[in-house]
C-alpha positions in Angstrom: 106.4 113.6 74.1 107.1 115.7 77.1 110.1 114.6 79.2 110.5 115.7 82.8 114.0 115.0 84.1 114.7 115.8 87.7 118.4 115.9 88.5 119.2 116.9 85.0 122.4 118.8 85.8 124.1 115.7 87.1 126.4 113.6 85.1 124.0 110.9 84.1 121.3 113.4 83.2 123.6 115.4 81.0 124.7 112.2 79.2 121.1 111.1 78.6 120.3 114.5 77.1 123.4 114.3 74.9 122.2 110.9 73.7 118.8 112.3 72.8 120.4 115.2 71.1 122.6 112.9 69.0 119.7 110.4 68.3 116.4 112.2 68.4 114.4 109.0 68.0 116.2 107.1 70.7 113.1 107.2 73.0 110.9 105.7 70.3 109.4 109.1 69.4 110.7 112.6 69.2 110.7 114.7 72.4 108.8 117.8 71.6 109.2 119.4 75.1 111.8 119.1 77.9 111.4 120.2 81.4 114.9 120.0 83.0 115.2 120.6 86.8 118.0 120.4 89.4 119.1 122.4 92.4 121.3 124.3 90.0 119.8 125.2 86.7 120.6 122.6 84.0 121.8 123.4 80.6 120.3 121.7 77.6 122.4 120.6 74.6 122.3 123.3 71.9 120.1 121.3 69.6 117.4 120.9 72.3 117.6 124.4 73.8 114.6 125.8 71.9 112.3 123.1 73.4 113.7 122.9 76.9 112.7 124.8 80.0 115.6 124.7 82.5 115.2 125.7 86.0 116.7 125.5 89.5 114.3 123.9 92.0 114.3 121.5 95.0 111.8 118.8 94.5 111.3 118.5 98.3 110.2 122.1 98.6 106.5 122.8 99.0 104.6 123.0 95.7 107.5 122.2 93.4 106.4 118.6 92.6 102.8 119.8 91.9 103.9 122.5 89.7 106.2 120.2 87.6 103.5 117.6 87.2 100.8 120.1 86.2 102.5 120.1 82.7 101.6 116.4 82.5 104.9 115.0 81.3 104.6 111.7 79.5 108.0 110.4 80.7 109.7 111.3 84.1 113.3 110.3 84.7 114.0 110.9 88.5 117.7 111.1 89.0 117.9 113.7 91.9 119.5 112.5 95.1 121.8 113.3 97.9 124.6 110.8 97.3 125.8 108.1 99.7 128.5 109.9 101.7 126.5 113.1 102.1 123.3 111.3 103.0 125.2 109.5 105.8 126.8 112.7 107.1 123.6 114.9 106.9 120.7 112.7 108.1 118.1 115.4 107.7 119.1 116.5 104.2 119.2 112.9 102.9 115.7 112.1 104.1 114.3 115.4 102.8 115.8 115.0 99.4 115.9 111.3 98.8 112.7 110.3 100.5 110.3 113.3 100.9 111.2 114.7 97.4 110.4 111.2 95.8 107.2 110.9 97.8 106.1 114.4 96.8 106.7 113.5 93.2 104.7 110.3 93.3 101.8 111.9 95.2 101.7 114.9 92.7 101.2 112.4 89.9 98.4 110.7 91.8 96.7 113.9 92.4 97.0 115.1 88.9 95.5 111.8 87.7 92.4 112.4 89.9 91.6 115.5 87.8 91.7 113.6 84.5 93.2 110.3 83.4 97.0 110.5 83.6 99.5 107.6 83.9 103.1 108.7 83.0 106.1 106.4 83.0 108.5 107.0 85.8 112.0 105.8 85.7 113.5 105.9 89.1 117.2 105.9 89.9 117.8 103.5 92.8 121.1 101.9 93.9 122.7 98.6 94.9 123.0 100.4 98.3 119.5 99.0 99.1 121.2 95.7 100.0 123.2 95.2 103.3 125.5 92.6 104.8 125.8 89.7 105.5 126.0 88.9 101.8 126.1 85.7 99.8 128.9 85.4 97.3 126.5 86.4 94.5 123.4 88.3 95.3 120.4 86.5 93.7 117.2 88.2 92.6 115.3 87.3 95.8 117.9 88.5 98.3 116.2 90.6 100.9 116.7 94.4 101.2 118.4 95.3 104.5 120.4 98.5 103.8 123.1 99.5 106.2 123.3 103.2 105.3 120.8 106.0 105.4 121.2 106.4 101.6 120.3 102.7 100.9 117.3 102.9 103.3 116.0 106.1 101.5 116.3 104.4 98.2 114.7 101.2 99.4 111.7 103.1 100.7 111.6 104.9 97.4 111.4 101.6 95.6 108.6 100.4 97.7 106.6 103.7 97.1 107.3 103.4 93.4 105.9 99.8 93.3 102.8 100.6 95.3 101.9 103.7 93.2 102.5 101.5 90.1 100.4 98.6 91.5 97.5 101.1 92.2 97.7 102.3 88.5 98.7 105.9 89.3 101.8 105.6 87.1 104.0 103.2 85.2 107.1 102.8 87.3 110.4 101.1 86.8 113.3 101.3 89.3 116.9 101.0 88.2 119.4 99.8 90.8 122.5 101.4 89.5 125.9 99.8 90.0 128.6 102.2 91.0 129.2 104.3 87.8 132.8 104.3 86.8 134.7 106.2 85.5 132.7 109.4 86.4 133.9 112.4 84.5 134.5 115.7 86.1 135.7 116.3 89.7 135.2 114.1 92.8 131.7 114.3 94.5 130.7 113.3 98.0 129.7 109.8 97.3 131.5 107.2 99.4 132.1 105.3 96.2 133.8 108.2 94.5 137.3 106.8 94.9 136.5 103.9 92.5 136.5 106.5 89.7 139.2 108.9 91.2 141.9 106.2 91.1 141.5 105.9 87.4 140.3 109.3 86.2 143.0 111.4 87.8 146.0 109.2 86.8 144.7 109.2 83.2 145.3 112.9 83.0 148.6 112.8 85.0 147.2 113.7 88.5 147.6 112.0 91.8 144.6 110.1 93.3 144.0 108.8 96.8 142.9 105.2 97.5 141.1 105.0 100.9 140.6 101.2 101.0 142.6 98.0 100.5 143.1 96.7 96.9 141.3 93.5 97.9 138.0 95.5 98.1 135.5 94.1 95.5 132.6 96.0 94.1 129.9 96.2 91.2 130.6 98.5 88.3 129.1 99.9 85.1 130.3 102.7 82.8 128.4 106.0 82.2 127.7 104.6 78.7 125.9 101.7 80.3 124.0 103.9 82.7 122.7 105.9 79.8 121.7 102.7 78.2 119.8 101.6 81.3 117.7 104.6 81.4 116.9 104.7 77.7 115.9 101.1 77.7 113.8 101.5 80.8 112.0 104.5 79.2 111.1 102.6 76.1 110.7 98.9 77.0 107.5 97.0 77.2 106.8 96.9 81.0 104.4 93.9 80.8 107.2 91.3 81.1 108.6 93.0 84.1 105.5 92.1 86.2 104.9 93.6 89.7 108.6 93.3 90.8 109.5 96.6 89.0 112.7 97.4 90.8 115.6 95.7 88.9 119.3 95.3 89.7 121.2 96.3 86.7 123.9 94.2 85.2 127.5 95.1 85.8 131.0 94.0 86.3 132.4 92.5 89.7 136.0 93.6 90.2 138.5 94.3 93.0 140.3 97.6 93.3 143.5 95.6 92.4 141.8 94.5 89.2 140.9 98.1 88.5 144.5 99.1 88.9 145.8 96.3 86.7 143.4 97.3 84.0 144.8 100.9 84.3 148.3 99.5 84.0 147.3 97.6 80.8 145.7 100.6 79.2 147.8 103.6 80.4 151.1 102.1 81.8 153.0 102.0 85.1 153.4 105.8 85.2 149.6 106.2 85.7 149.5 103.5 88.4 152.3 105.2 90.4 150.1 108.3 90.8 147.8 106.4 93.1 148.5 107.0 96.8 147.1 104.8 99.5 145.6 106.7 102.5 143.2 104.6 104.6 139.9 106.2 105.6 138.0 104.4 108.2 134.7 106.0 107.5 134.9 105.1 103.8 136.1 101.6 104.7 133.1 101.1 107.0 130.6 102.2 104.4 132.0 100.2 101.6 132.3 97.1 103.7 128.5 97.2 103.9 128.0 96.9 100.1 127.5 93.8 98.1 130.2 92.8 95.6 128.6 90.6 92.9 125.0 90.3 91.5 123.2 87.8 89.4 121.2 90.5 87.6 119.4 87.7 85.7 116.1 89.5 85.3 117.5 92.7 84.0 119.7 90.8 81.4 116.7 88.8 80.3 114.8 92.1 79.9 117.4 93.5 77.6 119.8 95.5 79.9 123.5 95.3 79.1 126.8 96.5 80.6 130.5 95.9 80.2 132.2 92.6 81.0 135.8 93.7 81.7 137.4 96.8 83.2 139.6 97.6 80.3 136.4 98.3 78.3 135.3 100.7 81.1 138.5 102.6 81.0 138.6 102.7 77.2 135.1 104.1 77.1 136.2 106.9 79.4 139.2 107.7 77.3 137.0 107.8 74.1 134.2 109.8 75.5 136.0 112.3 77.8 139.6 112.5 76.8 139.4 112.5 73.0 141.0 109.1 72.8 144.3 110.2 74.6 145.9 109.7 78.0 148.5 111.8 79.7 152.0 111.1 78.2 
């Protein structure tokens, strides 16, 4: 198998590669060739390095998609994106990367298939930002897509393109609407949702964190462990039961910021909670207010996708995976 991963230097991409390195048969068959691409050159896990070509490239640049697809990868995991806050702040960049880059990829696949039969599986990272207010208490499978951010709009258009190119038989697509991934390791990024991770990640290592919204704010979450599971399952599952509605809202956990904080208190104590400083940010508050807070996710669960059911589990997964099982004293 030849795996092309676009956005391979990001957190989810790195963790998927780590999973493949630890379990070489996790995709159902060994990956004999990796093409790993991001705007900064990715680094393959040591055990995969001999079979991995790593390069820095922008999918939206002329000719990049065609060159990557010329190698006819069997599986394409498309993770590359300008995240929500940055896409809102830089309109041109968001549409260039999130929309034009995706369209260039799909069209390159179609053109390659015109030369000789070619129908790769494409797993597309979408987002719950494709939904917009006003919301029902729980978002059902048939809730209409009316995004209220540029990022959500770009992802919704990408979903439609993926579905149409799949319908026409150019590729085998499946779209993964990710919950907010929490707790994200590393340093804060420009995502408007970043504070959901920051208020847990930093206190767990004894550092202060800023909370820009009220504790009553409710949101939809899954851990990085679950995110990896989503992509692995999407890459290996039988797509026949999915039918034509190939963009799926992933399962997750609906919780308030206050419930996050109480889970932190149970796992790491009052000292960690005292490191959270409330500094309201009107821009973040406005963006988050336009996001849904709870999802049915029935179809994804029926198709075998799974996620955590309580926030304690999300925090403990981070401690195990990123902190060696220990929190700051």
